[in-house]
N, C-alpha and C positions, 0 to 999 in steps of 0.2 A: 504494500501500501504506499502511496507516495504521501509527502507530507501535507499537501493540501487536502487529500482525503483524510488523513488522520486527524486533521483539525477538526474536519467536517464530523468524522464520527464521535468524536471527544464530546464536541459541543452539542450534537444530537442526541448524545446519551444522557445528556444531564436535562431533565424535565424543567428545572427551575431556571436554568438560562434559557430554555428554549422558549418559556411562557413570558421572560422578560424581553426576548427578542420579538415575540409576536406583539406586546405591547409597544416596542418602539416602531414595528410596522405600521401600527395601526393610524400613526400621525401622518404617513405618506409624505415624509421630507424629501427633497431633492438630496442624491449623493448621500445617502446617511447609513452610518455604520453604528456599531457598538466595538470598542476595541480596547486596547491597553491590557490591564490586568483581568479583564472579563475572560479573555482568551489565553493571555500568557500564563497566569496563573494555574487555568484548567489543563493545560499542557504540561506545565512544569509537576503538578500533582500526579498526573498520569505517568510522566517518566519517572517519578520516586515510587510508583508502584500504590499509589493511594486513589482513592476515590477522590472526585471533583470536591475541592472544598467550598463552602459557601462564598457567595460573593460579600466579602467584609468590606471593602471600600467602595468607592463611587463607582455606579455603574456609567461609565464613561460613552456618551452618545454624541457622534460628531455628524456634520452635515456641511453642506456648502450651497450658499445661495447668496449672491451680491446685493440682491434687493431687498434682504429682511435681515442685516446684518447689525443688530443691536442688542446690547446686553438683555435690555427689556423684553424682546423677543424670546431669547434662551430661557430667561427667567418663566416667563408664562409656558413654556414648553415643559421645563422641569415641575411645574406646579400641575399641568396635566397628567405627567407620566406619575407623579406622586399620588394623585386621585384614582389613577387606574391601578397602581400597585404600589403601595405604601411601604412595602417591606423591605425595599433597599433606598440608598440616598442615590438621587439621579442628578448626574452632571451633564447638562447640554451646552455644546459649543458649536457655533457657527463657525467654520474655520476660514469663511472670507473676512473675519475681522481679527481673528487670534495672532495674525502675524505682528500687529500692533503692540500687544501685550508681549509677545516673545521676542521682539526686536528683529523680527526675520523679514525677508523680501515678501512681497505679495505669495500667499499660497494661490496654486491654480485649481486646487480640486480638493476634496478633503483626503484623499489619498495621497497627494502632493505633499500635505501637511503633515501626513504621518513620517515622511522622510526626515523632518524636523525634530522629531520627538527624542528624548534623551537617551534611549538604549534602541539598539538594532532589535532585542527580543521583544520589545515592547509595543514596536510598530506593526502591530498586525491586528486585524478588525475582521468582523463577520456581521452579515445580513442575512435577514430571512426575507427570501424572495416570495412572490404571490403564490408561486405555484409549490411553495413549502420547501425547495431548495435552499441550501446554506452556502452562500457565496462568501469566499474568503478575498481580504486583500491584503498583500504583504509586500509593499513596494521596496523593501529592503531585504525582501527574500526571508525564508524560513529556516537557513541552517544555523543560525544562532541560537534561535529558539530551542530548536530540538538538538544542539549540540550542549545545552544548559551553559551557554556562554553570555555573561552580561558585558556587552561591549558599548562604549558610548559612541554615539553618532557623532559625524564630524565637528559640528558646533560645539557638542558637550565635551569633546576630547581637547578643545582648545580654549576659545573665548570663554565658554560657558561651564568650565572644568568645575568650579567651585560649586556651582550649583549641583551638578552630577555628583561630586563628593557628599555632599551634604544629603542629597538625595539616597544614596547608597547606604549612607550609615542610618537614616532615619527609615528605611525600609526594612532593614533587619532580614534581607532575603537569603544571605549567606546560612543563616541558623535555620531560618524556615524550611529552606530546600540546599541541604548540606553538599549535593552533587554538584552545585553551580561553581562555577569559576568564573574569573573576572580577569577580562584582558584589557588593556588601554590602546591597542591599536584599533584605529577605525577603518572602516573598509569604504572601498569607492562605490559610488552611487551606479547602480546597474543601467545601463543604456537600453537594454533589450530583454525581453523574454525569449527563451530557446525552446518554446512550444505553444501550442495555442490555446492552451487550457483556460486562459483568463480573457480571451477575446469576447466581446460582447457589443450590444448594440452602444453601450455607453463607453466601453473600452476598444474600440474598433481598431484595427490595423492601421497605421498612418506613416508619414515619414517615408524614408527611402525603400522600404518593403513595399509599401503600396505604391509609390511611383515606378517601380520595377515587376509591377504584377500586369499582365497581358490581358486587359478586358477585351473581350469579345467585341469586335468592331472599332476599337480603339487605335488610332494613330499616333498616340503619344506613350511613351514610357514603355516597360516592358523588355528593355534592354538586359538587364542583369538578374532574371527571377531567379536562377539556381543559386545566386549569390545569398539569397535570403530564404528560399525554400529549397533546402537540399534533401530530397525524400530518400536519397541511399542512406544517408547518416540519421534521417530521421529528425533532423534539427531545422526548426524555423525561427529564424533570426529576425524577431518583429518589436517594432515600438508601438506602444498602445496609448492611445489617447486618454488623459487622466491620469496615466502612470508615468510614462517616459515624455510625454509629451502633455503641453496643457490642455485642460478640456477646453474647447473653443466653441461648446454649444452657445454661449452667449454671443459669440461673433457671428456664427454661421449656422445655427439651428442644425437641421438634419440635411443640410444640402450636401450632396454628394456622398453620403455615407449609405453603401451598397450592403445587401445580403448577399454574400459570394460564396455561400455553403455548396451549392452544387458547383461551381467553377473550381473550387478547392478539392473536393471530393473526386472531381474527374482527373485532377492531378495527384490523387491519393492522400488528399490530407482532411481527415475526419476526426471530429471530437464527438463522442457518442452522445447523443441527447442534446446536442448545442447546435445552434444557428451561428453562424460566422459572419461577422462584418469587417468592411473595410473601406477606407477612403477611395473615390476615384482619384485620377490624377490631379484634378483641379482641386479639389478638399485636400489632398495630400500635401500638393505644392503650398496651398492657404496656408495649411497649420505650420509647416515649416517656416513660411513667413512669420506668422504670429510668434512661434517659439523664438525667434530670433528678435523680433521688436521688443519682445519683453525682457530679453536678456541686455548684457553690456557689451556683447561682442560688437564687431565693428562691419565684419563681413556677413552678408546673407549669401547660403550656398545654392539657391534656387538660380538655376541656368534657363532664364525664360526663354531665350531664342532656341536653345539646344532642345529643351524638353517639350516646348511648343512651338513647332515650326511655320505653322500656317497663323494667319492673321484672325481668323476665326477663332483658333484655339487659344491664342492670347487674350482676344476680347471675353472670352468664356473665364479665363483665369483672373480677369480684371473685374469681371462682374462679381466674381465669388469673393473677391478682396474687399469689393465697396461695401458689402453687407457687413464686413467687420468695422467699418471705419467710425460708425457711432460708439463703440464700446470702446475702442482705443481712444477717442476723443477723451472719453470719460476717465481714461487711465494716464493721459498726458503722453501718450506716445503715438499720436498720429502722424506728427511732424517726421518722424523717423522713417515710417513706413513711406509716406509722401516722397520724400528724399530720395530713397531708394528706388521707387516706381520711376521717378522723372529719371534716374540713370539708365532705366533699361530700354 
């Protein structure tokens, strides 16, 4: 059983945690997860040969909505959850505002925010989908969680090290779970997934993997398909929206997000019981542009003339990018994209 399946099995076998997930699901919040100790502690209990201990700390509910990011909104949601289930202490935080409190750059999604949490093993969350399936988010991977390793994330091994040290002392984890080991070495941020298990409509394939996918009838992209989808090795090297790339729904909506389940199946790529989604070439290029605009790097690596050789194709790309201008203006980043467009 792989690590994601193991997390699903551990949480699914805990009736108390499942009821709490059902309660959170009833709020129907966007990009909403329950994470941190809710998942981490249950896994550590399992790896120590114990039954899952009751949730003794806050139940950390995270969500992401740039239009409702006030402390008052979160407090109101906590009150609703407490009324629905008063047996635990609920903590609700819209991650669209939490970068201000944490001194970070703006987060791009709830799962992106998790990359800035104190420990790699803590950066894991779950949510209960409408059909009863359990989805797992682990933007920093599950290796440290299952390796019983306490490792500070990049920020907490440098600028925020004092906060990490205080947290480690106050949590008393090493006494509660004696098999844990502590390491000070941080890990690099992953740029890709190497399978399709986390692909969904929200976390669709984008970036270079999508640009290099040969969509039927398309005259753009598709040059280096096997570099990203190597059937012989079974490795799919993909970047996912909302995980490795920004969640650009506020910029472009669903424009250009395609169901490619059949196309991938025809090439031998199937995930049992799942539909697979991917950006078309225009959305993928637009996602790359937005990721660049929101960064501090100087060069955008979208090659407009090469990737979109005809005038009609370039106009379609520009039309997609136009959809994102209102949101970029709000973020104070529109000028950067306009300057790049004028140079093309």
